[in-house]
C-alpha positions in Angstrom: 75.4 88.9 108.4 74.8 90.5 105.0 76.7 93.8 104.6 75.5 96.0 101.9 76.1 99.7 101.9 76.9 103.1 102.3 76.0 105.6 105.0 74.0 105.2 108.0 74.5 108.9 107.9 72.1 109.8 110.5 72.8 112.6 112.9 73.9 116.1 113.6 73.7 119.8 113.2 71.7 122.0 111.0 68.9 121.6 108.6 68.7 121.8 104.8 66.0 122.3 102.3 65.7 118.8 100.9 62.9 117.3 98.8 61.6 115.3 101.7 59.3 113.4 103.6 55.8 112.1 103.6 55.9 109.8 106.6 52.2 110.2 107.3 51.5 108.5 104.0 53.1 105.2 105.0 55.1 105.4 108.2 55.4 101.7 108.7 56.5 100.4 105.3 60.2 99.4 105.2 62.0 97.7 102.3 63.8 95.0 104.4 67.3 96.3 103.6 67.9 96.6 107.3 67.4 93.2 109.1 65.9 94.7 112.2 64.2 98.1 112.2 64.2 99.8 115.6 61.6 102.3 116.7 62.3 105.4 114.5 61.5 109.0 115.4 61.5 112.2 113.4 64.9 113.7 113.4 64.7 116.6 116.0 67.6 118.4 114.2 66.0 118.6 110.8 66.8 116.9 107.5 63.4 115.3 107.0 64.3 111.7 108.0 63.4 109.4 110.8 66.2 108.0 112.9 67.3 105.8 115.8 70.4 106.2 117.8 71.3 103.5 120.4 70.9 105.0 123.9 74.2 105.9 125.4 76.2 105.3 122.3 79.4 107.5 121.9 80.9 107.7 118.4 84.0 109.4 119.6 85.8 106.1 120.0 85.6 105.4 116.2 88.4 106.7 114.0 87.9 104.7 110.8 84.9 104.1 108.6 84.1 101.0 106.6 81.6 101.7 103.8 79.8 98.6 102.6 79.0 98.6 98.9 75.8 100.6 98.3 72.7 99.0 96.9 69.9 100.2 94.7 66.5 98.6 95.3 63.8 99.1 92.7 60.2 99.3 93.8 58.0 96.4 92.6 55.7 99.0 91.1 58.4 101.0 89.3 57.6 101.6 85.6 61.3 101.2 84.8 63.8 98.6 86.1 66.2 98.3 83.2 69.4 99.8 84.7 72.5 98.3 83.3 75.3 97.2 85.7 77.4 100.1 84.4 74.7 102.6 85.2 74.2 101.2 88.7 78.0 101.3 89.3 78.1 104.9 88.1 75.3 105.9 90.5 76.8 104.1 93.5 80.3 105.3 92.8 79.1 108.9 92.8 77.3 108.3 96.2 80.5 106.7 97.6 82.6 109.6 96.4 80.2 112.1 98.2 80.6 110.1 101.5 84.3 109.7 101.3 84.9 113.4 100.5 83.2 114.3 103.7 85.0 111.8 106.0 88.6 111.7 104.8 91.4 112.3 105.6 90.4 112.7 109.3 88.4 109.5 109.3 90.1 107.1 106.8 87.7 104.8 104.8 89.0 101.2 105.2 88.1 97.9 103.5 88.2 95.6 106.6 86.5 95.6 109.9 88.4 95.9 113.2 88.6 97.7 116.5 87.6 101.4 116.2 86.0 100.9 112.8 82.4 102.1 112.3 80.5 100.3 109.6 78.1 102.2 107.3 75.5 100.3 105.3 73.5 102.3 102.8 70.8 101.5 100.2 68.6 103.6 98.0 65.3 101.7 98.2 61.8 101.9 96.9 63.1 103.6 93.7 60.3 104.4 91.3 61.7 105.4 87.9 60.6 105.9 84.4 62.7 106.1 81.2 62.7 109.2 79.1 62.1 108.5 75.4 65.0 108.7 73.0 65.7 107.9 69.4 68.1 105.3 68.1 70.9 107.9 67.9 70.7 108.1 71.7 72.1 104.6 72.2 75.8 103.9 72.5 77.3 100.8 70.8 78.7 98.2 73.1 82.3 98.8 73.9 82.3 102.3 72.4 83.0 104.0 75.7 84.3 101.2 77.8 85.0 102.3 81.3 83.8 105.9 80.7 81.3 107.7 82.9 78.3 108.4 80.6 75.7 109.8 82.9 73.2 107.5 81.2 71.3 107.0 84.4 70.3 110.7 84.3 68.1 109.9 81.4 65.9 108.0 83.9 63.4 110.1 85.8 62.8 109.4 89.5 59.4 109.8 91.2 60.3 108.3 94.6 63.3 107.0 96.5 64.2 106.3 100.1 67.6 106.5 101.8 68.1 103.7 104.3 71.3 103.6 106.3 72.6 101.7 109.3 75.6 102.2 111.5 77.3 99.1 113.1 80.2 98.5 115.4 82.6 96.5 113.3 83.9 94.5 116.3 80.5 93.4 117.8 78.1 94.1 114.9 75.9 96.0 117.4 73.4 98.3 115.7 74.3 101.9 116.7 72.1 103.9 114.4 69.5 103.8 111.7 68.2 106.4 109.3 65.3 106.2 106.9 64.5 109.2 104.8 61.6 109.0 102.2 62.6 111.7 99.7 59.2 112.0 98.1 55.9 110.2 97.7 54.2 110.0 94.3 50.9 111.7 94.8 49.1 114.2 92.6 50.7 117.6 93.1 53.7 116.4 95.1 57.3 117.1 94.3 59.4 114.4 92.7 63.0 113.6 93.6 66.1 113.1 91.5 69.5 111.5 91.6 70.9 114.9 92.4 68.5 115.3 95.3 69.8 111.9 96.7 73.4 113.0 96.3 72.7 116.3 98.1 70.9 114.4 100.9 73.8 112.1 101.3 76.2 115.0 101.4 74.1 116.5 104.2 73.9 113.4 106.3 77.7 112.7 105.8 78.5 116.2 107.1 76.3 115.5 110.1 78.0 112.2 110.8 81.4 113.8 110.5 80.3 116.6 112.9 79.1 114.1 115.5 82.4 112.1 115.3 84.3 115.4 115.8 82.1 116.5 118.7 82.4 113.2 120.6 86.1 112.7 120.2 
């Protein structure tokens, strides 16, 4: 089975003011990141997403988390698709950091599956982006800042993006939960999203997952 990313952060308490959802516009379109989409319903506890939690599932038996490498899926109609590997790594590293900071040390993030390990897969899908114009002085020569975080991806404006996350039991690979949160829809007069909005959303969902794990222990 293909593993791909970070946080099926679905779940728990509270609501937050996020740039969120326009499910009525296209409630049945999914990217295909998740192999099998269950029936999703609006999150009754807020947050703007739609989610599925396997009936009867108890997360209290999990004490470790395996976060599969996060993926970025560009929309076919996106005006910009030219992210460099370094830019994508910088984006996904930041999202990974947000997740880990909410889970550890109480729920160690591990690199291998096993008993008591909850697997989180996460992707940012349907990304519609456009590049801001810049002059020649805005470019960095190859090798000039090798290994440095440049924040270059912030020069790319987002219109739309969707968080898709899945929780799996590492032992059986049973699907325990799914979250899909469309952060915006590009229509006249609608709000647009940003990388910072995505990071804040992931922070919110990670806190909810952590709270659910704590509650059910």
